[in-house]
FIKEDO-796535 format. One line per 3 residues: their letters; for each residue x, z negated, y of N, C-alpha, C, CB. Coordinates in Angstrom, 2 decimals, decimal comma, always signed. Each point is the difference from the previous one (the first is absolute). Last residue first. Glycine has a CB too. Example, Ala and Ser with C-alpha at 12.3 -4.5 7.8 and 13.67 -1.06 7.14 Angstrom:
<pts>
SA> +12,85/-7,08/-2,25/+0,82/-0,06/+1,19/-0,77/-0,73/+1,09/+1,18/+2,15/-0,63; -0,89/-2,08/-5,09/-0,89/+0,00/+1,19/+0,90/+0,00/+1,20/-1,89/-1,25/-1,17
</pts>
This chain:
<pts>
KHD> -10,16/-13,97/+21,24/-0,78/+0,73/-1,00/+0,82/+0,58/-1,07/-1,59/+0,48/+1,68; +2,17/-3,58/+2,43/+0,80/+0,02/-1,24/-0,73/+0,71/-1,12/+1,07/-2,13/+0,69; -3,03/+1,53/+3,69/+1,36/+0,53/+0,27/+0,83/+0,15/-1,28/-0,10/-1,06/+2,26
ITN> -4,25/-0,97/-2,42/-0,12/+1,44/+0,31/+1,38/+0,62/+0,21/-2,25/-0,40/+1,04; +2,07/-4,24/-1,71/-0,46/+0,68/-1,20/-0,08/+1,50/+0,23/-1,28/-2,04/-0,67; +2,28/-0,74/+4,34/+1,13/+0,07/-0,94/-0,38/+0,74/-1,27/+0,87/-2,15/+0,93
SIT> -4,30/+1,30/+2,17/+0,97/+0,94/+0,57/+1,19/+0,18/-0,93/-0,72/-0,68/+2,30; -2,49/-2,58/-3,43/-0,54/+1,35/-0,17/+0,99/+1,04/+0,51/-2,33/-0,89/+0,24; +3,51/-3,60/+0,39/-0,07/+0,30/-1,42/-0,50/+1,42/-0,25/-0,40/-2,43/-0,46
QYV> +0,41/+0,76/+4,89/+1,36/+0,26/-0,49/+0,00/+0,37/-1,48/+0,89/-1,60/+1,71; -5,03/+0,32/+0,22/+0,48/+1,26/+0,59/+1,39/+0,36/-0,54/-1,35/-0,48/+2,09; -0,46/-3,71/-3,28/-0,71/+1,08/-0,68/+0,50/+1,35/+0,50/-2,03/-1,47/-0,29
SSF> +3,72/-2,33/+2,47/+0,47/+0,05/-1,38/-0,64/+1,16/-0,77/+0,34/-2,48/+0,07; -1,81/+1,59/+4,32/+1,39/+0,48/+0,01/+0,54/+0,17/-1,41/+0,36/-1,13/+2,20; -4,63/-0,83/-1,69/-0,03/+1,43/+0,32/+1,41/+0,58/-0,01/-2,08/-0,36/+1,39
VED> +1,69/-4,29/-2,04/-0,53/+0,75/-1,14/+0,01/+1,49/+0,29/-1,44/-1,96/-0,64; +2,70/-0,98/+4,13/+0,97/-0,06/-1,10/-0,45/+0,86/-1,18/+0,67/-2,31/+0,72; -3,63/+1,86/+2,96/+1,24/+0,69/+0,38/+0,99/+0,08/-1,15/-0,34/-0,77/+2,34
FSE> -3,77/-1,76/-2,97/-0,16/+1,45/+0,06/+1,30/+0,73/+0,29/-2,32/-0,37/+0,75; +1,06/-4,53/-1,18/+1,05/+0,63/-0,82/-0,04/+1,53/+0,07/-0,10/-1,98/-1,52; -3,04/-0,81/+3,93/+1,31/-0,58/+0,28/+1,12/+0,69/-0,77/-1,12/-2,17/+0,43
PSV> -3,53/+3,27/-1,14/+0,52/+0,53/+1,26/+1,40/-0,53/+0,33/-2,34/+0,20/+0,80; +1,20/-0,03/-5,93/-0,67/-0,60/+1,15/+0,57/+0,61/+1,28/-0,41/-2,16/-1,28; -0,04/+3,54/-4,29/+0,77/+0,06/+1,24/-0,84/-0,61/+1,10/+1,24/+2,08/-0,74
KGL> -2,96/-1,81/-3,65/+1,41/-0,23/-0,32/+0,88/-0,03/+1,24/-0,38/+1,11/-2,19; -4,56/-0,17/+1,44/+0,39/-1,33/+0,45/+1,45/-0,34/-0,30/-2,32/-0,68/-0,34; -0,31/+4,89/-0,31/+0,10/-0,89/-1,16/+0,39/-1,42/+0,37/+0,60/+1,97/-1,35
EIF> -0,84/+1,43/+4,68/-1,33/-0,09/-0,62/-0,01/-0,96/-1,17/-0,45/+2,34/+0,71; +4,58/-1,36/+1,29/-0,81/-0,82/+0,90/-1,40/-0,20/-0,60/+1,30/+0,85/+2,00; +1,61/+2,05/-4,25/+0,46/-1,39/-0,14/-0,83/-0,94/+0,88/+2,32/+0,82/-0,51
KVV> -3,11/+3,77/+0,97/-0,51/-0,48/-1,30/+0,42/-1,44/-0,23/+0,09/+2,34/-0,92; +1,64/-0,23/+4,68/-1,44/-0,22/+0,18/-0,61/-0,52/-1,30/-0,10/+1,84/+1,74; +4,59/-0,55/-1,89/-0,16/-1,27/+0,71/-1,48/-0,29/+0,25/+2,25/+0,32/+1,08
VEK> -1,21/+3,80/-3,10/+0,41/-1,09/-0,88/-0,24/-1,35/+0,68/+1,73/+1,49/-1,08; -2,47/+2,42/+3,61/-1,01/-0,15/-1,05/+0,32/-1,17/-0,93/-0,45/+2,46/+0,12; +3,62/-1,30/+3,20/-1,22/-0,54/+0,60/-1,06/-0,26/-1,06/+0,51/+1,23/+2,13
AIK> +3,41/+0,95/-3,44/+0,27/-1,41/+0,28/-1,24/-0,66/+0,59/+2,44/+0,50/+0,37; -2,61/+4,13/-1,04/+0,00/-0,71/-1,28/+0,19/-1,49/+0,23/+0,91/+2,04/-1,16; -0,63/+0,76/+4,94/-1,36/-0,01/-0,55/-0,08/-0,79/-1,29/-0,41/+2,21/+1,07
LVL> +4,68/-1,55/+0,90/-0,83/-0,90/+0,81/-1,42/-0,10/-0,56/+1,37/+0,59/+2,01; +1,57/+2,48/-4,03/+0,42/-1,38/-0,30/-0,85/-0,99/+0,80/+2,35/+0,79/-0,47; -3,02/+3,76/+1,38/-0,46/-0,33/-1,34/+0,34/-1,45/-0,36/+0,27/+2,41/-0,67
EQQ> +1,36/-0,63/+4,71/-1,45/-0,19/+0,07/-0,55/-0,42/-1,35/-0,14/+1,70/+1,82; +4,68/-0,56/-1,62/-0,25/-1,26/+0,70/-1,50/-0,30/+0,07/+2,10/+0,34/+1,35; -0,83/+3,81/-3,15/+0,40/-1,08/-0,89/-0,27/-1,36/+0,65/+1,75/+1,49/-1,03
KQH> -2,42/+2,37/+3,60/-1,05/-0,12/-1,02/+0,32/-1,14/-0,95/-0,48/+2,46/+0,17; +3,71/-1,40/+3,07/-1,20/-0,56/+0,62/-1,11/-0,21/-1,02/+0,62/+1,11/+2,14; +3,29/+1,05/-3,62/+0,29/-1,40/+0,34/-1,23/-0,67/+0,62/+2,43/+0,59/+0,34
YDI> -2,68/+4,04/-1,27/+0,08/-0,78/-1,24/+0,20/-1,48/+0,31/+0,94/+1,99/-1,20; -0,87/+1,03/+4,83/-1,33/-0,07/-0,57/+0,00/-0,87/-1,26/-0,50/+2,28/+0,94; +4,61/-1,29/+1,09/-0,77/-0,93/+0,81/-1,38/-0,20/-0,61/+1,27/+0,70/+2,07
RPN> +1,48/+2,46/-4,13/+0,63/-1,32/-0,09/-0,81/-1,04/+0,76/+2,24/+1,09/-0,21; -3,64/+3,55/+0,30/-0,19/-0,67/-1,29/+0,61/-1,39/-0,08/-0,04/+2,23/-1,01; -2,12/+0,31/+5,27/+1,36/-0,21/-0,47/-0,08/-0,81/-1,29/+0,96/+0,08/+2,38
NYP> -4,69/+1,33/+0,56/+0,15/+0,41/-1,39/+1,44/-0,08/-0,50/-1,94/+1,47/+0,33; +0,65/-2,60/+4,21/-0,78/-0,83/-0,93/+0,27/+0,36/-1,45/-1,75/-0,23/+1,75; +5,53/+0,93/+2,09/-1,25/+0,63/-0,46/-0,68/-0,85/-1,05/+0,96/+2,25/+0,49
PKG> +2,02/-4,65/+3,23/+0,21/+0,82/-1,19/-1,31/+0,63/-0,43/+1,91/-1,48/-0,72; -0,87/+0,41/+5,89/-0,54/-0,65/-1,21/+0,31/+0,89/-1,20/-1,86/-1,14/+1,33; +2,86/+2,44/+3,11/+0,88/-1,11/-0,34/-0,47/-0,76/-1,22/+0,58/-0,18/+2,39
TPK> -2,42/+4,29/-0,31/-0,57/-1,27/+0,46/+0,92/-1,18/-0,24/-2,25/+0,93/-0,44; +2,65/+4,75/+1,36/+0,34/-1,11/-0,90/-0,51/-1,31/+0,59/+2,04/+1,25/-0,82; -4,48/+3,50/+1,70/+0,99/-0,91/+0,57/+0,34/-1,08/-1,02/-0,85/+0,44/+2,34
SSM> -0,74/+4,73/-3,46/-0,50/-1,35/+0,19/+1,14/-0,88/+0,54/-1,70/+0,29/-1,86; +0,61/+5,22/+2,46/+0,83/-1,02/-0,64/-0,56/-1,38/+0,28/+2,03/+1,48/+0,20; -3,55/+4,04/-0,29/-0,36/-1,30/+0,48/+0,82/-1,04/-0,76/-2,33/+0,78/+0,60
</pts>
């Protein structure tokens, strides 16, 4: 019994799996940091986009430069 190729990469492909997990981790951490800033009153809805982008880039750069 042979399986038909779906055109999708296999889920357990280490390169794809690692990259996806890393992106998910960065998003989760950035979200938690920005939520904490909002709770502390350091971030307003008007500055959310700028702050989230900055936090995301900082975390992503930190993880990439381990």
